[in-house]
C-alpha positions in Angstrom: 75.4 4.0 -47.5 73.9 0.8 -48.6 71.2 0.4 -51.1 68.8 -2.4 -50.3 68.0 -4.1 -53.6 64.6 -5.6 -54.0 65.0 -8.5 -56.4 61.6 -7.7 -58.1 62.4 -4.1 -58.8 66.2 -4.1 -59.2 66.2 -5.2 -62.9 63.7 -2.4 -63.7 65.8 0.1 -61.7 69.0 -0.7 -63.6 67.1 -0.3 -66.8 65.8 3.0 -65.8 69.3 4.1 -64.7 70.7 3.0 -68.0 68.0 4.6 -70.1 68.4 7.9 -68.2 72.1 7.9 -68.7 71.7 7.2 -72.4 69.2 10.1 -72.8 70.8 12.6 -70.4 72.3 15.7 -72.2 75.4 15.3 -69.9 77.4 12.3 -69.0 76.1 11.7 -65.5 78.0 8.5 -64.9 81.4 10.2 -65.3 81.1 12.6 -62.4 83.0 12.3 -59.1 79.7 13.4 -57.3 76.7 11.2 -57.1 73.6 12.2 -59.0 69.9 11.9 -58.1 67.1 10.1 -59.9 63.4 10.6 -59.2 61.6 7.6 -60.6 57.9 8.7 -60.9 56.7 5.2 -61.7 58.2 3.7 -58.5 57.7 7.0 -56.5 61.4 6.8 -55.3 64.3 9.2 -55.0 67.5 7.3 -55.8 71.0 8.4 -55.1 73.2 7.1 -57.9 77.1 6.9 -58.1 78.1 6.2 -61.7 75.6 3.5 -62.7 75.1 2.1 -59.2 72.2 2.9 -56.9 73.5 3.8 -53.5 70.3 4.6 -51.5 66.6 5.4 -52.0 63.7 7.1 -50.4 60.0 7.0 -50.8 58.5 10.2 -52.4 55.3 11.6 -53.6 55.3 13.3 -57.0 52.4 15.1 -58.7 48.9 13.7 -59.0 48.9 15.4 -62.4 51.9 13.2 -63.6 54.8 14.5 -65.5 54.1 18.0 -66.8 56.5 20.8 -67.3 53.9 23.6 -68.1 53.3 26.5 -65.8 50.1 26.1 -63.7 49.9 22.4 -64.8 50.4 21.0 -61.3 52.7 18.4 -62.8 56.2 17.4 -61.8 58.6 18.6 -64.4 60.6 15.9 -66.2 64.2 15.9 -67.3 67.7 17.0 -66.1 67.8 19.5 -63.3 70.4 20.9 -60.9 69.9 21.4 -57.2 70.0 25.2 -57.0 69.7 25.9 -53.3 69.6 24.1 -50.0 67.3 26.0 -47.6 66.6 25.2 -44.0 69.9 23.9 -42.7 69.8 23.7 -38.9 66.1 24.4 -38.7 64.0 22.1 -36.4 62.2 19.2 -38.1 58.7 20.4 -38.9 59.7 24.0 -39.7 57.0 25.5 -41.9 58.2 27.3 -45.0 56.4 29.8 -47.3 57.9 31.2 -50.4 61.2 29.6 -49.4 61.3 31.4 -46.0 60.6 30.0 -42.5 57.3 31.2 -41.1 58.3 30.8 -37.5 55.8 27.9 -37.1 56.7 24.3 -36.4 54.4 21.6 -37.5 53.9 18.6 -35.1 53.1 15.1 -36.5 49.8 15.0 -34.4 48.5 18.2 -36.0 45.8 17.5 -38.6 46.1 20.2 -41.2 44.4 20.1 -44.5 47.1 22.3 -46.1 49.9 21.0 -48.1 52.9 22.4 -46.1 56.4 22.8 -47.1 58.4 21.5 -44.1 61.8 20.9 -42.6 64.2 21.4 -45.6 64.0 22.6 -49.2 66.1 21.6 -52.1 65.2 24.0 -55.0 65.5 22.8 -58.5 66.8 24.6 -61.6 65.9 23.1 -65.0 68.8 22.3 -67.2 67.0 21.6 -70.5 65.8 24.8 -72.3 62.2 24.4 -73.6 61.6 21.4 -71.4 62.2 22.7 -67.8 64.0 25.9 -68.3 62.6 29.1 -69.9 59.3 30.8 -70.4 56.2 28.8 -69.5 58.1 25.7 -68.4 60.7 26.9 -65.9 61.1 24.6 -62.9 62.6 27.2 -60.7 60.0 29.9 -61.5 57.2 27.3 -60.7 58.7 26.8 -57.3 59.2 23.1 -57.7 61.3 21.6 -54.8 62.2 18.5 -52.9 60.7 19.1 -49.4 59.4 17.6 -46.2 55.6 17.2 -46.0 52.8 17.0 -43.4 51.2 14.2 -45.5 53.7 11.5 -45.0 50.9 9.0 -45.2 50.7 9.8 -49.0 54.4 8.9 -49.7 54.6 6.3 -52.4 51.7 7.7 -54.2 51.5 10.5 -56.8 49.5 13.0 -54.8 51.6 16.3 -54.8 50.9 19.5 -56.6 54.2 19.3 -58.5 56.9 19.1 -56.0 58.7 16.0 -54.8 57.6 15.3 -51.3 59.7 13.3 -48.7 59.3 12.3 -45.1 60.7 14.9 -42.8 63.4 12.6 -41.5 64.3 11.6 -45.1 64.5 15.1 -46.4 67.1 15.8 -43.6 69.1 12.9 -44.7 68.9 13.8 -48.4 69.7 17.5 -47.5 72.9 16.3 -45.8 74.0 14.1 -48.7 73.1 16.6 -51.5 75.2 19.5 -52.7 74.2 22.6 -54.5 74.9 22.0 -58.2 74.2 18.2 -58.0 72.4 16.7 -61.1 68.9 15.4 -60.5 66.8 13.7 -63.3 63.1 13.2 -63.1 61.7 10.4 -65.2 
């Protein structure tokens, strides 16, 4: 993996990584496994090893911004764990509903108004009671995921309904790199 540093944003990125590590309820930079950072301002998913970014992907987070409350439509902030990886071996474009494949496969030329959950799902479990874990704020109960989308043209903009959308090719790559139990922080 090689992270392509953009000189204009690399200083900010290292500041975000440092601030995230300082505030995280666990010592993320001491783990053998990489950890994941969703930077809502930059609309990027970043793979981090220790304090060093390794790779990144364009995402789309919630149009409603950061919000942990049930029915808010927001992307929940804070420390999470990747709870489950769903869709391994499924064709690109596999349509999911309630975390299950529907038997349909979306094709890029299809114009569908729906916000589809496609290709792969990485479910998230909140790790901060009262912030993203527990009654009224529970990330997992809100069905918040990282997943592929049929709205790839909206990546880089906050237009989702709470989930973290990725391009279908990108979610396959992230799926292969991630492990259940990996830490993921949304800031």
